[in-house]
C-alpha positions, 0 to 999 in steps of 0.5 A: 773246413773254413767257412767264408761269407763274402759281402757284396755291398749293392746300391743302384746296380740293377744292370749288373746283378745278373752277372754276379751269379756266373762270376761267383760260379767260377770261383765256387767251382774251385773253391774248397771252403763252401763260400756263401754270398751276402748281398747287402742292398744299400737302399737301392732305388733302381730295381736292384732288390728285386733281382737280388731277391730273385737270385737268392730264391734261385741260388741257396749260396746267395743270401741278402739284407736290405737297408730301409735307406742308402747309408753308404759303402762303409755301413753295408760292408759293416753291416754284412761283416755283423750278420755273417756267421762264418769264421771268415768274411770277405768283400767285393764290389758289385761292379765286378771291376775286381773278380770272385775268381781271384779269392781263390788265390787268397785261400792258401794264405788263410792259415798264415794271415789274418787279412788277405787283400788284393793290389790292382796292378793295372787300374781300368780307371779314369785318369782322375780316379787313378790320380787320386788313388795313387795320391791317397795311397801315398798319403795313407802309407806316409801317415800310417805305415801300413806297408800296403799298396792298394788299401782300397782294393775291393777284394778282401778276406779276413777272420770275422774276429777282426772284422768284428772289432773294426770301429764304425765310421763312414770310410772305414773300408779304406783303412781295413789293413791299418786297422787289422795291423793296429789289433796285431793281425798279419796282413798279406797283399796279393796282385789282382787284375782290374777290369773296366766297369761294365755296367752302372755308374761309379759312386764316387767323385773327386770330393769323395775320394779326396778331402774326406779320405784325407781327414779320415786318415788323421783320425785313424792315425790318432787311434793307432797312436792312442792304442792302449797296450798292456800285458798281464803279468799274473792273475788268479782268474779262471777266465781264458786269455783273450785272443786279441 
C-alpha cells in the first residue's frame, strides 16, 4: 500500500483549524492509502499552535512540527517534505479554498505520474488576485514551457524522492511542476473546485504575487537551461543505477 503524508502549512489560521479535521475526515473515509497529515506551524502568533496540538492529541492521523519564527510558505512546505517518511507527500493550504476530498481524485494517477496537481477551474478570489494569477501562469509557461495551467494550485501529490530533490529557495512552491519535469518526472493536472475563504485573511498581496515570482521565473529558467545531462556508456561498478 502506498503511504501518503499531506503537508498543511499554517500561519495565523486559528479560526480555521477546527475545520481541518472534518474536511480531512471526508477524504480519509474514501482513501485507500491510510493518509497522514503533517501540520507545519510557520511561527504563528495568534494561538494556532495551541489548537494544532489539541487536534494532534485527539486524532492519531494528525501530527505537527513548529518553527521558532515565521519563515514563509516555501520553507513550511519543504520542511514538511523533509520530515515526512512516506513514499508520497502532498500539500494543501490551511485556508481550505481547495478541499482534501479532491486528493481522492488524484489517487488513480499515482501509478503513472510522479506529480499530480489540481487546476482551479472557477476561482473564488478577488479580481486583482485572479488577474495576477492569470498573468503569472501565462508568463511562467511562456518562459518554462511546463504545460501547466495552474502551477500555484495548493493541491498536489508527488513522490517524496522528487520532493526531496527540490531546490531550497523562497517561492519554490510556485514552480514545482517545472522542477519535477526538470528531474525527468511525469506531471498530471486535474480540474478541482475552488471555494471562498471562510476564515482568516490572505497572506498575499500584489507585490508578493507579482515582482518576486517574475524574478524567480528567470532563476528557474536558468536552472533548467543549465541542467547537467549525461549517460553512462559502461562501468565496472557494483553500485545500482540511480533512479533520478
